[in-house]
PyMOL commands that place a pseudoatom at each C-alpha (Angstrom):
pseudoatom trace, name=CA, resn=MET, resi=1, chain=A, elem=C, hetatm=0, pos=[4.725, 20.404, 3.646]
pseudoatom trace, name=CA, resn=ASP, resi=2, chain=A, elem=C, hetatm=0, pos=[0.835, 20.737, 3.399]
pseudoatom trace, name=CA, resn=PHE, resi=3, chain=A, elem=C, hetatm=0, pos=[-1.388, 17.811, 2.503]
pseudoatom trace, name=CA, resn=LEU, resi=4, chain=A, elem=C, hetatm=0, pos=[-2.164, 19.064, -1.094]
pseudoatom trace, name=CA, resn=THR, resi=5, chain=A, elem=C, hetatm=0, pos=[1.596, 19.383, -1.650]
pseudoatom trace, name=CA, resn=LEU, resi=6, chain=A, elem=C, hetatm=0, pos=[2.136, 15.902, -0.380]
pseudoatom trace, name=CA, resn=ALA, resi=7, chain=A, elem=C, hetatm=0, pos=[-0.480, 14.377, -2.387]
pseudoatom trace, name=CA, resn=LYS, resi=8, chain=A, elem=C, hetatm=0, pos=[0.865, 16.331, -5.495]
pseudoatom trace, name=CA, resn=GLU, resi=9, chain=A, elem=C, hetatm=0, pos=[4.301, 15.133, -4.869]
pseudoatom trace, name=CA, resn=ARG, resi=10, chain=A, elem=C, hetatm=0, pos=[3.474, 11.526, -4.335]
pseudoatom trace, name=CA, resn=TYR, resi=11, chain=A, elem=C, hetatm=0, pos=[4.049, 9.400, -7.396]
pseudoatom trace, name=CA, resn=SER, resi=12, chain=A, elem=C, hetatm=0, pos=[4.195, 5.687, -8.136]
pseudoatom trace, name=CA, resn=CYS, resi=13, chain=A, elem=C, hetatm=0, pos=[8.031, 5.142, -7.935]
pseudoatom trace, name=CA, resn=ARG, resi=14, chain=A, elem=C, hetatm=0, pos=[9.274, 2.194, -9.912]
pseudoatom trace, name=CA, resn=SER, resi=15, chain=A, elem=C, hetatm=0, pos=[12.968, 2.733, -9.532]
pseudoatom trace, name=CA, resn=LEU, resi=16, chain=A, elem=C, hetatm=0, pos=[14.271, 2.010, -6.230]
pseudoatom trace, name=CA, resn=THR, resi=17, chain=A, elem=C, hetatm=0, pos=[17.754, 1.593, -4.426]
pseudoatom trace, name=CA, resn=ASP, resi=18, chain=A, elem=C, hetatm=0, pos=[18.457, -1.467, -2.148]
pseudoatom trace, name=CA, resn=GLN, resi=19, chain=A, elem=C, hetatm=0, pos=[19.399, 1.168, 0.541]
pseudoatom trace, name=CA, resn=HIS, resi=20, chain=A, elem=C, hetatm=0, pos=[18.398, 0.281, 3.954]
pseudoatom trace, name=CA, resn=VAL, resi=21, chain=A, elem=C, hetatm=0, pos=[15.087, 1.482, 5.133]
pseudoatom trace, name=CA, resn=SER, resi=22, chain=A, elem=C, hetatm=0, pos=[15.503, 2.273, 9.139]
pseudoatom trace, name=CA, resn=GLN, resi=23, chain=A, elem=C, hetatm=0, pos=[13.187, 0.614, 11.558]
pseudoatom trace, name=CA, resn=GLU, resi=24, chain=A, elem=C, hetatm=0, pos=[11.984, 4.131, 12.588]
pseudoatom trace, name=CA, resn=ALA, resi=25, chain=A, elem=C, hetatm=0, pos=[10.579, 4.749, 9.033]
pseudoatom trace, name=CA, resn=VAL, resi=26, chain=A, elem=C, hetatm=0, pos=[8.979, 1.139, 9.023]
pseudoatom trace, name=CA, resn=ALA, resi=27, chain=A, elem=C, hetatm=0, pos=[7.520, 2.391, 12.573]
pseudoatom trace, name=CA, resn=ALA, resi=28, chain=A, elem=C, hetatm=0, pos=[6.054, 5.431, 10.921]
pseudoatom trace, name=CA, resn=ILE, resi=29, chain=A, elem=C, hetatm=0, pos=[4.453, 3.877, 8.149]
pseudoatom trace, name=CA, resn=ILE, resi=30, chain=A, elem=C, hetatm=0, pos=[2.932, 1.474, 10.350]
pseudoatom trace, name=CA, resn=GLN, resi=31, chain=A, elem=C, hetatm=0, pos=[1.820, 4.058, 12.803]
pseudoatom trace, name=CA, resn=ALA, resi=32, chain=A, elem=C, hetatm=0, pos=[0.085, 6.043, 9.867]
pseudoatom trace, name=CA, resn=ALA, resi=33, chain=A, elem=C, hetatm=0, pos=[-2.021, 3.123, 8.965]
pseudoatom trace, name=CA, resn=LEU, resi=34, chain=A, elem=C, hetatm=0, pos=[-3.144, 2.589, 12.794]
pseudoatom trace, name=CA, resn=LEU, resi=35, chain=A, elem=C, hetatm=0, pos=[-4.242, 6.288, 12.797]
pseudoatom trace, name=CA, resn=ALA, resi=36, chain=A, elem=C, hetatm=0, pos=[-6.389, 5.625, 9.584]
pseudoatom trace, name=CA, resn=PRO, resi=37, chain=A, elem=C, hetatm=0, pos=[-10.080, 6.019, 10.162]
pseudoatom trace, name=CA, resn=THR, resi=38, chain=A, elem=C, hetatm=0, pos=[-12.155, 2.940, 9.572]
pseudoatom trace, name=CA, resn=ALA, resi=39, chain=A, elem=C, hetatm=0, pos=[-15.789, 2.088, 9.769]
pseudoatom trace, name=CA, resn=CYS, resi=40, chain=A, elem=C, hetatm=0, pos=[-16.943, 2.051, 13.557]
pseudoatom trace, name=CA, resn=ASN, resi=41, chain=A, elem=C, hetatm=0, pos=[-13.117, 1.937, 14.155]
pseudoatom trace, name=CA, resn=TYR, resi=42, chain=A, elem=C, hetatm=0, pos=[-13.281, -1.882, 13.710]
pseudoatom trace, name=CA, resn=GLN, resi=43, chain=A, elem=C, hetatm=0, pos=[-9.693, -1.794, 11.811]
pseudoatom trace, name=CA, resn=PRO, resi=44, chain=A, elem=C, hetatm=0, pos=[-10.307, -4.816, 10.056]
pseudoatom trace, name=CA, resn=PHE, resi=45, chain=A, elem=C, hetatm=0, pos=[-6.898, -5.226, 8.359]
pseudoatom trace, name=CA, resn=LYS, resi=46, chain=A, elem=C, hetatm=0, pos=[-3.587, -6.536, 8.809]
pseudoatom trace, name=CA, resn=ILE, resi=47, chain=A, elem=C, hetatm=0, pos=[0.136, -5.421, 7.843]
pseudoatom trace, name=CA, resn=TRP, resi=48, chain=A, elem=C, hetatm=0, pos=[2.796, -7.784, 6.998]
pseudoatom trace, name=CA, resn=VAL, resi=49, chain=A, elem=C, hetatm=0, pos=[6.162, -6.319, 7.227]
pseudoatom trace, name=CA, resn=ILE, resi=50, chain=A, elem=C, hetatm=0, pos=[8.442, -8.359, 5.100]
pseudoatom trace, name=CA, resn=HIS, resi=51, chain=A, elem=C, hetatm=0, pos=[12.137, -7.529, 5.253]
pseudoatom trace, name=CA, resn=SER, resi=52, chain=A, elem=C, hetatm=0, pos=[13.960, -10.834, 5.826]
pseudoatom trace, name=CA, resn=GLU, resi=53, chain=A, elem=C, hetatm=0, pos=[15.885, -12.284, 2.893]
pseudoatom trace, name=CA, resn=GLU, resi=54, chain=A, elem=C, hetatm=0, pos=[13.674, -15.431, 2.939]
pseudoatom trace, name=CA, resn=GLY, resi=55, chain=A, elem=C, hetatm=0, pos=[10.369, -13.353, 2.931]
pseudoatom trace, name=CA, resn=LEU, resi=56, chain=A, elem=C, hetatm=0, pos=[11.500, -11.045, 0.428]
pseudoatom trace, name=CA, resn=ALA, resi=57, chain=A, elem=C, hetatm=0, pos=[12.631, -13.745, -1.832]
pseudoatom trace, name=CA, resn=LYS, resi=58, chain=A, elem=C, hetatm=0, pos=[9.143, -15.491, -1.619]
pseudoatom trace, name=CA, resn=VAL, resi=59, chain=A, elem=C, hetatm=0, pos=[7.192, -12.015, -2.410]
pseudoatom trace, name=CA, resn=LYS, resi=60, chain=A, elem=C, hetatm=0, pos=[9.486, -11.211, -5.169]
pseudoatom trace, name=CA, resn=GLY, resi=61, chain=A, elem=C, hetatm=0, pos=[8.639, -14.691, -6.597]
pseudoatom trace, name=CA, resn=VAL, resi=62, chain=A, elem=C, hetatm=0, pos=[5.224, -14.181, -6.607]
pseudoatom trace, name=CA, resn=CYS, resi=63, chain=A, elem=C, hetatm=0, pos=[5.170, -10.549, -7.859]
pseudoatom trace, name=CA, resn=LYS, resi=64, chain=A, elem=C, hetatm=0, pos=[6.913, -10.407, -11.183]
pseudoatom trace, name=CA, resn=GLN, resi=65, chain=A, elem=C, hetatm=0, pos=[7.571, -6.560, -11.461]
pseudoatom trace, name=CA, resn=ALA, resi=66, chain=A, elem=C, hetatm=0, pos=[11.160, -5.872, -11.850]
pseudoatom trace, name=CA, resn=PHE, resi=67, chain=A, elem=C, hetatm=0, pos=[11.144, -2.457, -10.023]
pseudoatom trace, name=CA, resn=ILE, resi=68, chain=A, elem=C, hetatm=0, pos=[10.535, -4.389, -6.711]
pseudoatom trace, name=CA, resn=LYS, resi=69, chain=A, elem=C, hetatm=0, pos=[13.615, -6.458, -6.834]
pseudoatom trace, name=CA, resn=PRO, resi=70, chain=A, elem=C, hetatm=0, pos=[15.969, -4.019, -4.973]
pseudoatom trace, name=CA, resn=ALA, resi=71, chain=A, elem=C, hetatm=0, pos=[13.301, -3.250, -2.336]
pseudoatom trace, name=CA, resn=PRO, resi=72, chain=A, elem=C, hetatm=0, pos=[14.587, -3.724, 1.216]
pseudoatom trace, name=CA, resn=VAL, resi=73, chain=A, elem=C, hetatm=0, pos=[11.121, -3.969, 2.868]
pseudoatom trace, name=CA, resn=ILE, resi=74, chain=A, elem=C, hetatm=0, pos=[7.725, -4.714, 1.272]
pseudoatom trace, name=CA, resn=PHE, resi=75, chain=A, elem=C, hetatm=0, pos=[4.500, -4.411, 3.203]
pseudoatom trace, name=CA, resn=VAL, resi=76, chain=A, elem=C, hetatm=0, pos=[1.374, -6.772, 2.407]
pseudoatom trace, name=CA, resn=ILE, resi=77, chain=A, elem=C, hetatm=0, pos=[-1.969, -5.295, 3.366]
pseudoatom trace, name=CA, resn=GLY, resi=78, chain=A, elem=C, hetatm=0, pos=[-4.766, -7.593, 4.105]
pseudoatom trace, name=CA, resn=ALA, resi=79, chain=A, elem=C, hetatm=0, pos=[-8.428, -6.877, 4.803]
pseudoatom trace, name=CA, resn=ASP, resi=80, chain=A, elem=C, hetatm=0, pos=[-10.517, -9.418, 7.183]
pseudoatom trace, name=CA, resn=ARG, resi=81, chain=A, elem=C, hetatm=0, pos=[-14.082, -9.575, 6.180]
pseudoatom trace, name=CA, resn=LYS, resi=82, chain=A, elem=C, hetatm=0, pos=[-14.956, -11.301, 9.322]
pseudoatom trace, name=CA, resn=LYS, resi=83, chain=A, elem=C, hetatm=0, pos=[-13.868, -8.321, 11.426]
pseudoatom trace, name=CA, resn=ALA, resi=84, chain=A, elem=C, hetatm=0, pos=[-15.433, -5.529, 9.450]
pseudoatom trace, name=CA, resn=TRP, resi=85, chain=A, elem=C, hetatm=0, pos=[-18.404, -3.166, 9.695]
pseudoatom trace, name=CA, resn=VAL, resi=86, chain=A, elem=C, hetatm=0, pos=[-21.490, -4.295, 7.407]
pseudoatom trace, name=CA, resn=ARG, resi=87, chain=A, elem=C, hetatm=0, pos=[-23.859, -1.609, 6.332]
pseudoatom trace, name=CA, resn=ASP, resi=88, chain=A, elem=C, hetatm=0, pos=[-27.307, -2.583, 7.261]
pseudoatom trace, name=CA, resn=TYR, resi=89, chain=A, elem=C, hetatm=0, pos=[-29.115, -1.318, 4.181]
pseudoatom trace, name=CA, resn=ASP, resi=90, chain=A, elem=C, hetatm=0, pos=[-27.262, -3.379, 1.568]
pseudoatom trace, name=CA, resn=GLY, resi=91, chain=A, elem=C, hetatm=0, pos=[-24.964, -5.791, 3.333]
pseudoatom trace, name=CA, resn=MET, resi=92, chain=A, elem=C, hetatm=0, pos=[-21.817, -3.935, 2.183]
pseudoatom trace, name=CA, resn=ASN, resi=93, chain=A, elem=C, hetatm=0, pos=[-18.756, -5.123, 3.833]
pseudoatom trace, name=CA, resn=PHE, resi=94, chain=A, elem=C, hetatm=0, pos=[-16.274, -2.479, 4.710]
pseudoatom trace, name=CA, resn=ALA, resi=95, chain=A, elem=C, hetatm=0, pos=[-13.081, -4.474, 5.072]
pseudoatom trace, name=CA, resn=ASP, resi=96, chain=A, elem=C, hetatm=0, pos=[-11.524, -3.754, 1.655]
pseudoatom trace, name=CA, resn=VAL, resi=97, chain=A, elem=C, hetatm=0, pos=[-12.656, 0.076, 1.950]
pseudoatom trace, name=CA, resn=ASP, resi=98, chain=A, elem=C, hetatm=0, pos=[-10.971, 0.295, 5.469]
pseudoatom trace, name=CA, resn=ALA, resi=99, chain=A, elem=C, hetatm=0, pos=[-7.776, -1.529, 4.361]
pseudoatom trace, name=CA, resn=ALA, resi=100, chain=A, elem=C, hetatm=0, pos=[-7.679, 0.794, 1.446]
pseudoatom trace, name=CA, resn=ILE, resi=101, chain=A, elem=C, hetatm=0, pos=[-7.924, 3.877, 3.887]
pseudoatom trace, name=CA, resn=ALA, resi=102, chain=A, elem=C, hetatm=0, pos=[-5.131, 2.197, 5.794]
pseudoatom trace, name=CA, resn=ALA, resi=103, chain=A, elem=C, hetatm=0, pos=[-2.988, 1.895, 2.645]
pseudoatom trace, name=CA, resn=SER, resi=104, chain=A, elem=C, hetatm=0, pos=[-3.386, 5.204, 1.685]
pseudoatom trace, name=CA, resn=HIS, resi=105, chain=A, elem=C, hetatm=0, pos=[-2.350, 6.647, 4.757]
pseudoatom trace, name=CA, resn=MET, resi=106, chain=A, elem=C, hetatm=0, pos=[0.845, 4.501, 4.338]
pseudoatom trace, name=CA, resn=MET, resi=107, chain=A, elem=C, hetatm=0, pos=[1.494, 5.520, 0.906]
pseudoatom trace, name=CA, resn=LEU, resi=108, chain=A, elem=C, hetatm=0, pos=[1.386, 9.029, 1.840]
pseudoatom trace, name=CA, resn=GLU, resi=109, chain=A, elem=C, hetatm=0, pos=[3.652, 8.442, 4.801]
pseudoatom trace, name=CA, resn=ILE, resi=110, chain=A, elem=C, hetatm=0, pos=[6.186, 6.678, 2.683]
pseudoatom trace, name=CA, resn=GLN, resi=111, chain=A, elem=C, hetatm=0, pos=[6.400, 9.991, 0.419]
pseudoatom trace, name=CA, resn=SER, resi=112, chain=A, elem=C, hetatm=0, pos=[6.578, 12.324, 3.437]
pseudoatom trace, name=CA, resn=LEU, resi=113, chain=A, elem=C, hetatm=0, pos=[9.598, 10.054, 4.677]
pseudoatom trace, name=CA, resn=GLY, resi=114, chain=A, elem=C, hetatm=0, pos=[11.387, 10.830, 1.091]
pseudoatom trace, name=CA, resn=LEU, resi=115, chain=A, elem=C, hetatm=0, pos=[10.802, 6.938, 0.350]
pseudoatom trace, name=CA, resn=GLY, resi=116, chain=A, elem=C, hetatm=0, pos=[9.135, 5.667, -2.803]
pseudoatom trace, name=CA, resn=THR, resi=117, chain=A, elem=C, hetatm=0, pos=[6.699, 2.995, -3.522]
pseudoatom trace, name=CA, resn=THR, resi=118, chain=A, elem=C, hetatm=0, pos=[3.800, 2.123, -5.914]
pseudoatom trace, name=CA, resn=TRP, resi=119, chain=A, elem=C, hetatm=0, pos=[0.586, 0.572, -4.928]
pseudoatom trace, name=CA, resn=ILE, resi=120, chain=A, elem=C, hetatm=0, pos=[0.987, -2.886, -6.651]
pseudoatom trace, name=CA, resn=GLY, resi=121, chain=A, elem=C, hetatm=0, pos=[-2.192, -4.846, -7.238]
pseudoatom trace, name=CA, resn=HIS, resi=122, chain=A, elem=C, hetatm=0, pos=[-1.071, -6.878, -10.092]
pseudoatom trace, name=CA, resn=PHE, resi=123, chain=A, elem=C, hetatm=0, pos=[-0.062, -10.085, -8.032]
pseudoatom trace, name=CA, resn=ASP, resi=124, chain=A, elem=C, hetatm=0, pos=[-1.423, -13.496, -7.524]
pseudoatom trace, name=CA, resn=PRO, resi=125, chain=A, elem=C, hetatm=0, pos=[-2.904, -13.501, -3.931]
pseudoatom trace, name=CA, resn=GLU, resi=126, chain=A, elem=C, hetatm=0, pos=[-3.391, -17.278, -3.842]
pseudoatom trace, name=CA, resn=LYS, resi=127, chain=A, elem=C, hetatm=0, pos=[0.403, -17.848, -4.487]
pseudoatom trace, name=CA, resn=LEU, resi=128, chain=A, elem=C, hetatm=0, pos=[1.373, -15.340, -1.915]
pseudoatom trace, name=CA, resn=LYS, resi=129, chain=A, elem=C, hetatm=0, pos=[-0.973, -17.089, 0.583]
pseudoatom trace, name=CA, resn=GLN, resi=130, chain=A, elem=C, hetatm=0, pos=[0.555, -20.324, -0.378]
pseudoatom trace, name=CA, resn=GLU, resi=131, chain=A, elem=C, hetatm=0, pos=[3.913, -18.752, 0.678]
pseudoatom trace, name=CA, resn=PHE, resi=132, chain=A, elem=C, hetatm=0, pos=[2.577, -17.137, 3.685]
pseudoatom trace, name=CA, resn=PRO, resi=133, chain=A, elem=C, hetatm=0, pos=[0.013, -19.282, 5.142]
pseudoatom trace, name=CA, resn=ASP, resi=134, chain=A, elem=C, hetatm=0, pos=[-0.976, -16.710, 7.752]
pseudoatom trace, name=CA, resn=MET, resi=135, chain=A, elem=C, hetatm=0, pos=[-2.305, -14.559, 5.058]
pseudoatom trace, name=CA, resn=LYS, resi=136, chain=A, elem=C, hetatm=0, pos=[-4.843, -17.328, 4.001]
pseudoatom trace, name=CA, resn=GLU, resi=137, chain=A, elem=C, hetatm=0, pos=[-7.959, -15.522, 5.747]
pseudoatom trace, name=CA, resn=TYR, resi=138, chain=A, elem=C, hetatm=0, pos=[-7.405, -12.332, 4.345]
pseudoatom trace, name=CA, resn=SER, resi=139, chain=A, elem=C, hetatm=0, pos=[-8.357, -10.477, 1.229]
pseudoatom trace, name=CA, resn=LEU, resi=140, chain=A, elem=C, hetatm=0, pos=[-4.991, -9.133, -0.061]
pseudoatom trace, name=CA, resn=ILE, resi=141, chain=A, elem=C, hetatm=0, pos=[-5.479, -5.655, -1.324]
pseudoatom trace, name=CA, resn=ALA, resi=142, chain=A, elem=C, hetatm=0, pos=[-2.038, -4.153, -1.963]
pseudoatom trace, name=CA, resn=LEU, resi=143, chain=A, elem=C, hetatm=0, pos=[1.697, -4.643, -1.860]
pseudoatom trace, name=CA, resn=PHE, resi=144, chain=A, elem=C, hetatm=0, pos=[4.141, -1.751, -1.351]
pseudoatom trace, name=CA, resn=ALA, resi=145, chain=A, elem=C, hetatm=0, pos=[7.748, -2.311, -2.221]
pseudoatom trace, name=CA, resn=VAL, resi=146, chain=A, elem=C, hetatm=0, pos=[9.561, 0.373, -0.267]
pseudoatom trace, name=CA, resn=GLY, resi=147, chain=A, elem=C, hetatm=0, pos=[12.885, 1.974, -0.660]
pseudoatom trace, name=CA, resn=TYR, resi=148, chain=A, elem=C, hetatm=0, pos=[14.563, 5.093, -1.546]
pseudoatom trace, name=CA, resn=PRO, resi=149, chain=A, elem=C, hetatm=0, pos=[14.009, 6.416, -5.244]
pseudoatom trace, name=CA, resn=ALA, resi=150, chain=A, elem=C, hetatm=0, pos=[16.720, 5.840, -7.502]
pseudoatom trace, name=CA, resn=GLU, resi=151, chain=A, elem=C, hetatm=0, pos=[18.290, 8.717, -9.448]
pseudoatom trace, name=CA, resn=ASP, resi=152, chain=A, elem=C, hetatm=0, pos=[16.426, 7.634, -12.502]
pseudoatom trace, name=CA, resn=ALA, resi=153, chain=A, elem=C, hetatm=0, pos=[13.102, 7.609, -10.806]
pseudoatom trace, name=CA, resn=ARG, resi=154, chain=A, elem=C, hetatm=0, pos=[10.507, 9.612, -12.594]
pseudoatom trace, name=CA, resn=LYS, resi=155, chain=A, elem=C, hetatm=0, pos=[6.585, 10.152, -12.651]
pseudoatom trace, name=CA, resn=SER, resi=156, chain=A, elem=C, hetatm=0, pos=[5.007, 8.330, -15.280]
pseudoatom trace, name=CA, resn=PRO, resi=157, chain=A, elem=C, hetatm=0, pos=[3.962, 10.486, -18.129]
pseudoatom trace, name=CA, resn=MET, resi=158, chain=A, elem=C, hetatm=0, pos=[0.358, 9.594, -17.156]
pseudoatom trace, name=CA, resn=HIS, resi=159, chain=A, elem=C, hetatm=0, pos=[0.655, 10.813, -13.738]
pseudoatom trace, name=CA, resn=ASP, resi=160, chain=A, elem=C, hetatm=0, pos=[-0.528, 14.226, -14.219]
pseudoatom trace, name=CA, resn=ALA, resi=161, chain=A, elem=C, hetatm=0, pos=[-3.251, 13.201, -16.490]
pseudoatom trace, name=CA, resn=CYS, resi=162, chain=A, elem=C, hetatm=0, pos=[-6.601, 13.079, -15.059]
pseudoatom trace, name=CA, resn=ARG, resi=163, chain=A, elem=C, hetatm=0, pos=[-10.002, 13.370, -16.357]
pseudoatom trace, name=CA, resn=PRO, resi=164, chain=A, elem=C, hetatm=0, pos=[-11.789, 17.036, -16.177]
pseudoatom trace, name=CA, resn=GLU, resi=165, chain=A, elem=C, hetatm=0, pos=[-13.359, 17.770, -12.753]
pseudoatom trace, name=CA, resn=SER, resi=166, chain=A, elem=C, hetatm=0, pos=[-16.556, 17.949, -14.372]
pseudoatom trace, name=CA, resn=GLU, resi=167, chain=A, elem=C, hetatm=0, pos=[-16.641, 14.319, -15.088]
pseudoatom trace, name=CA, resn=LEU, resi=168, chain=A, elem=C, hetatm=0, pos=[-15.867, 13.468, -11.649]
pseudoatom trace, name=CA, resn=VAL, resi=169, chain=A, elem=C, hetatm=0, pos=[-17.581, 15.950, -9.292]
pseudoatom trace, name=CA, resn=GLN, resi=170, chain=A, elem=C, hetatm=0, pos=[-21.277, 16.807, -9.361]
pseudoatom trace, name=CA, resn=ASP, resi=171, chain=A, elem=C, hetatm=0, pos=[-23.028, 19.447, -7.417]
pseudoatom trace, name=CA, resn=CYS, resi=172, chain=A, elem=C, hetatm=0, pos=[-26.302, 18.514, -6.324]
for i in range(1, 172): cmd.bond("trace and resi %d" % i, "trace and resi %d" % (i + 1))
show_as sticks, trace
zoom trace
């Protein structure tokens, strides 16, 4: 499918099954992140693949959204500000931007594989870092609970609503 079709088909899937996600699919999702462009190609991000029962229980204990409960794999994406390119003019650190680009690539690959996910930003990063101490030095930007969409999975009614192009795009 072409890119615009893929982008239109992707939606925040909040109804997943517990069906196993293959290691090949997990590897493809990771590969999509590794191919993402980052400032000066510094790649200041880290991805944690949570798939053990113990790891999943820890994440699900911190992230209270009910729709993640059946997910057989959860990705946590973090940004490392110490490894990022910093713009000279204003000191802007690109760690979060670069991690978000990688995460976006992951999200689109998840869709292309016929899997579902939602970009989860509503979680307590400090509690997650307590559960996974190796995350301590990172800015945790997203969780992706990944699985196959359940039969009742639907786009949110707000999914297709967007502000007019005239508010978002300006010709100069």
